[in-house]
N, C-alpha and C positions, 0 to 999 in steps of 0.2 A: 553401510552408513550412507545417508543422503548427502549429495553435494552441498556445498555452502549455499545457504539460502533455500535449500530444497523444501524444508518444512514450511517456510514462509510462502514459497511459491504455490505449494499444494493448497494451503489455507486460502491464499488470495484467489486461486482458480475456483475454489468452492464458493467463496464470497461473490465472485463475479457471476457465477451461474445463478445464484440467488438474486443478485441485483438485477440481472437481465429479466428474470421472471416477474419481479415486483420491486418497485422503488417509489419514493415519494414523487408526486407530480411536480414537474419543473426542475428537478434535480438531474444532473448529468454526471456520470463518472465513466471514464473509458481509459483502459490501459494504453500506453504508448505502442504504436505500430512501427516496427523497424523497417528499414529499406527492403529487407528480404521477405517482408510480409508476416514475419513472426511477431508475437506480442510480448512486450516487456511488462510482466505483471508487477514489477517493482517500481514502476513510474506511472502515475495516473494523472490525467487531465480531468478536472472536474469543474462544474458550474453549480453555484448555489443561488437560488432565487431570493430576492429580498422579501422579508416577512411582511405580510399584509398589515396595514395599520401602523407601520413604522416609516421613518424617513427613507428607508431602503426599499420600500414597496415599489414594484415595477422594475427594479434593477436586477441584473444578473451578474454575479461576482465569480470570476474565474479563480481557480487555485490549482496548484500542483501538489500531489502527494508523492513523496519519495520514501519508499520502504527500504530499509537497510537491515542487514543481518546484525544482530547485536554482538558486541564483543563480550566474551565470557572468559573469565579467568578462575580457575580452581586453584586454591592455595591450601597447602597442608598446614598442620599446626606449627611447623617450624618456619613457615613463611616461604617455602619453596613453591615455585609455580609448577603445577602438575600438567596443565593443559591450557592452551590459549587458542581461541577461535576468533578471527577477525577477517575482514575483507579488505 
């Protein structure tokens, strides 16, 4: 069984590889780098450029994306909790 968030981290690592190969011009997305040099794929710093022809043209707008494991509860027909996953 993968550790908590393991599936999400694998998917985010795959998405990061694709992003680094090709992404829209002017956009930036980078996972957080920790003090030890490792990368936190669950927290991303991003920049979105303003769309041409709008009031936002020429602007760059920072945002943070925080990915969290979802909370999953399996309940049987009688209402008993069978499994709970949260962080």
